[in-house]
C-alpha positions as CSV (number, residue, x, y, z in Angstrom):
1,M,-6.4,-5.4,4.5
2,Y,-6.2,-1.8,5.8
3,G,-2.8,-1.6,7.4
4,I,-0.3,0.9,6.0
5,I,2.8,0.2,8.0
6,S,4.2,-2.9,6.4
7,P,3.8,-5.1,3.4
8,N,2.8,-7.7,5.9
9,D,-0.4,-5.7,6.5
10,W,-1.3,-6.5,2.9
11,E,-0.5,-10.2,3.5
12,L,2.6,-9.9,1.4
13,H,5.7,-11.9,2.0
14,P,9.3,-10.6,1.7
15,A,10.2,-10.7,-1.9
16,Q,12.1,-13.7,-3.3
17,K,14.7,-12.2,-5.7
18,E,14.1,-14.8,-8.4
19,R,10.4,-13.6,-8.6
20,L,11.7,-10.1,-9.4
21,Q,14.3,-11.1,-12.0
22,P,12.0,-10.0,-14.9
23,W,11.5,-6.6,-13.3
24,K,15.2,-5.7,-13.8
25,Q,14.2,-4.6,-17.3
26,L,12.5,-1.7,-15.6
27,G,15.3,-1.0,-13.2
28,V,14.0,-2.9,-10.2
29,D,17.1,-4.4,-8.5
30,A,15.9,-6.6,-5.7
31,E,19.2,-7.1,-4.0
32,E,20.2,-3.4,-4.2
33,W,16.8,-2.1,-3.0
34,E,16.6,-4.6,-0.1
35,E,20.2,-3.6,1.0
36,R,19.3,0.1,0.7
37,A,16.3,-0.3,3.0
38,R,18.2,-2.5,5.4
39,Q,21.1,0.0,5.7
40,A,18.6,2.8,6.0
41,T,17.3,1.0,9.1
42,Y,20.3,-0.6,10.8
43,H,23.0,1.9,9.8
44,W,21.2,5.2,9.7
45,L,17.9,5.1,11.6
46,L,19.4,3.3,14.6
47,R,22.1,5.9,14.9
48,N,19.3,8.3,15.7
49,W,18.1,6.3,18.6
50,Q,18.7,7.9,22.0
51,D,18.5,5.1,24.5
52,E,18.4,7.3,27.6
53,E,15.3,8.9,26.2
54,G,13.8,5.8,24.8
55,A,13.1,7.6,21.5
56,F,14.5,8.7,18.2
57,A,16.2,12.1,17.8
58,G,14.5,14.8,15.8
59,N,16.2,16.0,12.6
60,Y,19.9,15.3,12.1
61,S,21.7,18.4,10.9
62,V,24.5,17.2,8.6
63,S,26.1,20.6,8.4
64,E,26.1,21.1,12.2
65,R,26.7,17.4,13.1
66,N,23.9,17.7,15.6
67,Y,20.9,15.6,16.5
68,E,17.8,17.5,17.7
69,P,15.9,16.3,20.8
70,P,13.1,13.8,20.2
71,Q,9.9,15.1,18.8
72,L,7.1,14.0,16.4
73,T,9.5,11.8,14.4
74,N,8.6,9.1,16.9
75,L,5.1,8.8,15.4
76,N,6.5,7.4,12.1
77,A,10.0,6.2,12.6
78,P,8.8,3.2,14.6
79,W,6.9,2.0,11.5
80,Q,10.2,1.3,9.8
81,L,11.3,-0.8,12.8
82,M,8.0,-2.8,12.6
83,V,8.5,-3.5,8.9
84,A,12.1,-4.6,9.6
85,Y,10.8,-6.8,12.4
86,D,8.4,-8.4,10.0
87,R,11.1,-9.1,7.6
88,Y,14.1,-10.0,9.8
89,G,12.4,-11.2,13.0
90,D,14.6,-8.9,15.1
91,S,12.7,-8.5,18.3
92,A,15.0,-5.7,19.5
93,L,13.4,-3.5,16.7
94,S,9.9,-4.3,17.9
95,E,10.9,-3.4,21.5
96,Q,12.4,-0.1,20.4
97,A,9.2,0.7,18.4
98,G,7.3,0.2,21.6
99,R,9.6,2.4,23.6
100,A,9.2,5.2,21.1
101,A,5.4,4.9,21.3
102,D,5.7,5.1,25.1
103,W,7.8,8.3,24.7
104,V,5.1,9.9,22.6
105,Y,2.4,8.9,25.1
106,T,4.4,10.3,28.0
107,H,5.5,13.6,26.4
108,L,2.9,14.5,23.7
109,A,-0.4,12.8,24.5
110,E,-3.3,14.4,26.4
111,T,-3.9,12.0,29.3
112,H,-5.4,13.9,32.2
113,P,-8.9,12.5,33.0
114,M,-10.4,16.0,33.2
115,S,-9.1,17.0,29.7
116,M,-11.8,17.5,27.1
117,V,-9.4,16.4,24.4
118,V,-7.9,13.3,26.2
119,G,-6.1,11.0,23.7
120,G,-5.1,13.8,21.4
121,I,-1.4,14.4,20.4
122,R,0.1,17.8,20.8
123,D,2.3,19.6,18.3
124,A,5.9,19.4,19.6
125,W,6.6,23.0,18.6
126,R,3.2,24.6,19.6
127,E,2.1,22.5,22.6
128,E,-1.2,24.4,23.0
129,E,-2.3,22.8,19.7
130,V,-3.6,19.2,19.7
131,W,-3.8,17.9,16.1
132,T,-6.0,15.2,14.4
133,K,-3.2,14.4,12.0
134,F,-0.7,13.4,14.7
135,T,-3.4,11.7,16.7
136,A,-4.4,9.5,13.7
137,E,-0.7,8.5,13.3
138,F,-0.5,7.6,16.9
139,V,-3.6,5.4,16.6
140,I,-2.0,3.6,13.6
141,L,1.3,3.2,15.6
142,N,-0.4,1.6,18.6
143,L,-2.5,-0.7,16.5
144,G,0.6,-1.8,14.6
145,L,2.3,-2.6,17.9
146,Y,-0.8,-4.3,19.3
147,I,-0.8,-6.9,16.5
148,R,3.0,-7.5,16.8
149,T,3.5,-7.7,20.5
150,Q,1.3,-10.6,21.5
151,Q,-1.6,-8.2,21.6
152,D,-0.4,-6.1,24.6
153,G,-3.6,-4.5,25.7
154,K,-2.1,-1.1,26.5
155,Y,-1.6,-0.4,22.9
156,L,-5.2,-1.1,22.0
157,R,-6.4,1.0,25.0
158,R,-4.2,3.9,23.8
159,A,-5.5,3.6,20.3
160,I,-9.1,3.7,21.4
161,Q,-8.4,6.6,23.7
162,S,-7.0,8.6,20.8
163,V,-9.8,7.6,18.5
164,R,-12.2,9.3,21.0
165,F,-10.3,12.6,20.3
166,L,-10.9,12.0,16.6
167,M,-14.6,11.5,17.3
168,Q,-14.7,14.9,19.1
169,A,-13.0,16.6,16.1
170,E,-15.6,15.2,13.8
171,L,-18.4,16.5,16.0
172,H,-16.8,19.9,15.9
173,D,-17.1,20.4,12.1
174,H,-14.2,18.0,11.3
175,A,-11.7,20.2,13.1
176,T,-8.0,19.9,12.3
177,K,-6.9,20.7,15.9
178,Y,-7.9,22.0,19.3
179,D,-6.2,25.1,20.7
180,H,-5.8,25.2,24.4
181,N,-5.0,28.9,24.5
182,Q,-8.3,29.8,22.7
183,Q,-10.2,27.0,24.3
184,R,-11.8,26.1,21.0
185,W,-11.7,23.7,18.1
186,I,-10.1,25.0,14.9
187,T,-11.2,24.0,11.4
188,R,-8.5,25.7,9.4
189,G,-5.1,24.0,9.2
190,W,-4.0,20.6,7.8
191,Q,-7.1,18.6,7.0
192,S,-5.6,15.1,7.0
193,F,-8.9,13.2,6.6
194,G,-7.1,10.3,4.9
195,R,-5.0,9.4,8.0
196,I,-8.1,9.5,10.1
197,I,-9.9,7.0,7.8
198,E,-6.9,4.7,7.8
199,A,-6.8,4.8,11.6
200,Y,-10.6,3.9,11.8
201,L,-10.3,1.1,9.2
202,Y,-7.3,-0.4,10.9
203,L,-9.2,-0.4,14.2
204,F,-12.2,-1.9,12.5
205,Q,-10.0,-4.7,11.0
206,I,-8.6,-5.6,14.3
207,T,-11.7,-5.3,16.5
208,E,-14.4,-6.2,13.9
209,E,-16.6,-3.5,15.5
210,K,-18.7,-1.9,12.8
211,R,-18.9,1.4,14.6
212,W,-15.3,2.1,13.5
213,L,-16.2,1.3,9.9
214,G,-19.1,3.7,10.2
215,R,-16.8,6.5,11.3
216,A,-14.4,5.8,8.5
217,L,-17.3,6.1,6.0
218,A,-18.5,9.3,7.5
219,W,-15.1,10.8,7.2
220,G,-14.9,9.5,3.6
221,E,-18.1,11.2,2.7
222,Y,-16.8,14.4,4.2
223,G,-13.6,14.0,2.3
224,L,-15.5,13.8,-1.0
225,T,-16.8,17.3,-0.4
226,L,-13.2,18.6,-0.2
227,Q,-12.2,17.4,-3.7
228,A,-11.6,20.4,-6.1
229,P,-13.0,20.5,-9.7
230,D,-9.6,19.5,-11.0
231,S,-9.8,16.4,-8.7
232,A,-7.0,17.4,-6.4
233,F,-7.3,18.0,-2.7
234,Y,-6.1,21.3,-1.4
235,L,-6.1,20.4,2.3
236,I,-4.1,23.2,3.9
237,N,-6.7,25.9,4.7
238,G,-8.7,24.7,1.6
239,E,-6.1,26.5,-0.5
240,Y,-2.9,24.5,-0.9
241,Y,-2.0,21.0,-2.0
242,N,0.9,19.5,0.0
243,S,2.5,16.2,-0.8
244,D,2.6,15.3,2.9
245,I,-1.2,15.0,2.9
246,A,-1.8,13.2,-0.3
247,A,-0.7,9.6,0.0
248,D,-3.0,8.8,2.9
249,E,-6.0,10.4,1.2
250,L,-5.5,8.4,-1.9
251,R,-5.1,5.2,0.1
252,A,-8.1,5.9,2.2
253,L,-10.4,6.5,-0.7
254,T,-9.1,3.3,-2.3
255,F,-9.6,1.3,0.9
256,L,-13.2,2.6,1.2
257,Y,-13.9,1.6,-2.4
258,E,-12.5,-1.9,-1.8
259,R,-14.6,-2.3,1.3
260,T,-17.9,-0.8,0.0
261,Q,-17.6,-1.0,-3.8
262,L,-19.2,2.4,-3.9
263,P,-18.2,4.1,-7.1
264,Q,-17.9,7.6,-5.7
265,F,-14.8,6.5,-3.7
266,L,-13.2,4.9,-6.7
267,L,-13.9,8.0,-8.9
268,A,-12.4,10.3,-6.3
269,A,-9.3,8.1,-5.9
270,Q,-8.7,7.8,-9.6
271,G,-9.3,11.5,-10.1
272,F,-6.7,12.4,-7.5
273,A,-4.3,9.8,-8.8
274,D,-4.7,11.0,-12.4
275,W,-4.0,14.6,-11.1
276,H,-0.8,13.2,-9.7
277,L,0.1,11.6,-13.0
278,Q,-0.5,14.9,-14.8
279,T,1.7,16.9,-12.4
280,Q,4.5,14.3,-11.8
281,R,7.8,15.7,-12.9
282,P,10.0,13.9,-15.4
283,D,12.3,12.8,-12.6
284,G,9.3,11.2,-10.8
285,A,8.8,13.7,-8.0
286,W,6.0,16.1,-7.1
287,L,6.4,19.6,-5.8
288,L,5.9,20.0,-2.1
289,T,3.2,22.7,-2.2
290,V,1.1,24.2,-5.0
291,D,-2.0,26.4,-4.8
292,R,-5.4,25.5,-6.2
293,F,-4.5,27.5,-9.4
294,Q,-1.5,25.2,-10.0
295,N,1.1,27.9,-9.0
296,P,4.1,26.4,-7.3
297,V,4.6,27.9,-3.8
298,S,8.3,27.0,-3.9
299,E,10.8,24.9,-5.8
300,Y,11.1,22.3,-3.0
301,V,10.2,18.6,-2.9
302,G,9.6,16.6,0.3
303,P,11.6,13.5,-0.7
304,G,9.9,11.2,1.8
305,D,6.5,12.0,0.5
306,I,7.3,10.6,-3.0
307,P,7.7,6.9,-2.0
308,N,4.7,7.3,0.3
309,I,2.6,8.4,-2.7
310,A,4.1,5.5,-4.6
311,I,2.7,3.1,-2.0
312,A,-0.7,4.7,-2.5
313,L,-0.5,4.3,-6.3
314,L,0.4,0.6,-5.8
315,C,-2.7,0.3,-3.7
316,L,-4.9,1.8,-6.4
317,Y,-3.2,-0.4,-9.1
318,R,-4.1,-3.4,-6.9
319,A,-7.7,-2.2,-6.8
320,T,-8.1,-1.3,-10.5
321,G,-5.4,-3.1,-12.6
322,E,-4.8,0.2,-14.4
323,S,-1.1,0.0,-15.4
324,R,-0.6,3.7,-15.4
325,Y,-0.7,3.8,-11.7
326,L,2.0,1.2,-11.4
327,A,4.1,3.0,-13.9
328,S,3.9,6.2,-12.0
329,A,4.7,4.4,-8.7
330,L,7.9,3.0,-10.2
331,K,8.8,6.4,-11.6
332,A,8.4,7.8,-8.1
333,I,10.6,5.1,-6.5
334,R,13.3,5.8,-9.0
335,Y,13.3,9.4,-7.9
336,A,13.4,8.4,-4.2
337,L,16.6,6.3,-4.8
338,T,18.4,9.5,-5.8
339,Q,17.8,11.1,-2.4
340,Q,19.6,8.5,-0.3
341,V,23.2,9.0,0.5
342,I,25.0,5.8,-0.5
343,P,28.7,5.1,-0.7
344,G,30.3,6.7,-3.7
345,S,27.3,8.9,-4.5
346,S,27.6,12.5,-5.6
347,H,25.9,13.9,-2.5
348,P,28.1,16.4,-0.7
349,V,28.4,14.4,2.5
350,A,28.8,10.8,1.2
351,N,31.9,10.3,3.3
352,H,30.2,11.4,6.6
353,E,29.3,8.3,8.6
354,N,26.2,9.7,10.3
355,A,24.8,10.8,6.9
356,L,25.7,7.6,5.1
357,W,22.6,5.6,4.0
358,G,20.5,8.6,5.3
359,Y,17.7,10.4,3.3
360,W,17.3,14.1,2.7
361,S,14.5,16.1,4.3
362,W,14.4,18.5,1.3
363,D,15.3,18.7,-2.3
364,P,17.2,20.9,-3.0
365,Y,19.0,20.4,0.3
366,Y,17.9,23.7,2.1
367,D,19.1,23.2,5.6
368,Y,21.0,19.9,5.0
369,T,18.9,17.9,7.5
370,M,17.7,14.3,7.5
371,S,14.9,12.8,9.6
372,G,13.5,9.5,10.7
373,D,10.0,10.1,9.3
374,Q,11.3,10.8,5.8
375,I,13.6,7.8,5.7
376,T,10.7,5.6,7.0
377,H,8.6,6.4,4.0
378,F,11.6,5.7,1.8
379,A,12.3,2.3,3.3
380,R,8.6,1.4,3.3
381,G,8.4,2.5,-0.3
382,L,11.1,0.1,-1.4
383,W,9.8,-2.8,0.7
384,F,6.2,-2.4,-0.4
385,T,7.2,-2.2,-4.1
386,L,9.5,-5.2,-3.9
387,D,7.0,-7.4,-2.1
388,Y,4.0,-6.3,-4.2
389,L,5.8,-6.9,-7.5
390,A,7.0,-10.3,-6.3
391,S,3.4,-11.3,-5.5
392,L,2.1,-10.8,-9.0
393,D,1.3,-13.8,-11.2
394,P,4.4,-14.7,-13.1
395,Q,2.3,-15.6,-16.1
396,Q,1.0,-12.0,-16.3
397,T,4.3,-10.3,-15.5
398,K,5.8,-10.5,-18.9
399,G,2.8,-8.7,-20.6
400,L,2.6,-6.2,-17.8
401,I,6.3,-5.3,-18.1
402,G,5.8,-4.8,-21.9
403,T,2.9,-2.5,-21.2
404,L,4.9,-0.5,-18.7
405,K,7.8,-0.2,-21.1
406,D,5.4,1.3,-23.7
407,E,4.1,3.8,-21.1
408,S,7.5,4.9,-19.8
């Protein structure tokens, strides 16, 4: 199963807390984690909803008590609503996710019939640029809605329209974006080949059309050429690792291995994962950006990226049974828990209602903002972890927990 939005995409059921009782030895508190994710959705994320716009606000500035106008957050925040819909059956959440997708289509998508890049998604800050990264996320969003809304055909049509943009990018030397001002495709930038593979595989799963699998494999072969000698991927201009474009690449390579059993995809996935294990901080986080010589670009962490990488490590553990990936994923989730503002926490704004149950954009705080895309990865990270652990064979859990204790 190639979906990345929800544990339901992996055919996992919401965790039964009794199945997770043994995992308390490793700090997995099923009731607390479920409540944190639920509050992150109903208390914090829905406060960011702007009903007159039919979209989520951009960043929330805690220091200025101000919500930014809607922007690219609406590509990812609806994923959290879809997971909550899967868990709680709240149809209002599914409807809001659909409205957010409509907002993106209306405000950021290339839709004119004469456009050579129809289906692409523009950068909200530089509207002359149409990005493959954002377009792949829009494909995934629409496919997620398609399978959850009685297969409303408009979502599938939009997904396929956007996939055509990704096909054009591939034909233009795997371009990262199209620049309207320069009237040309650009190969430098954020090369998020993993999101593109995930989009194609999800479309293949839903339509069963092998052409989409072929495109995923072609991008996978291209991705292999980008892996550095140290097994990392430096996907910003071929020079920098960024944690925002790591989880999808790791998942994509794992998915391709699971589909094809081709060893090159597994070797690449494990190499990249092991690089993460080597560079993971004692607190469970990874730095936001490092260069290909392992020099930190800054001291900052992107907190939402950490649980997203944890989901990718769970995926690789599922494929290999190598316990070190599960250990690293749990370590990452423990870090993520420290970045949510919960009642009584030591965060400086724990008594501020609009910040309560929110999740920081940066660590250290930098501009004291929170955003819907960061908290979406946090909530998904908790839900994927809970549901996956609960799905494991109880007869094997005791020995696995013992192994993980030894590795921690």
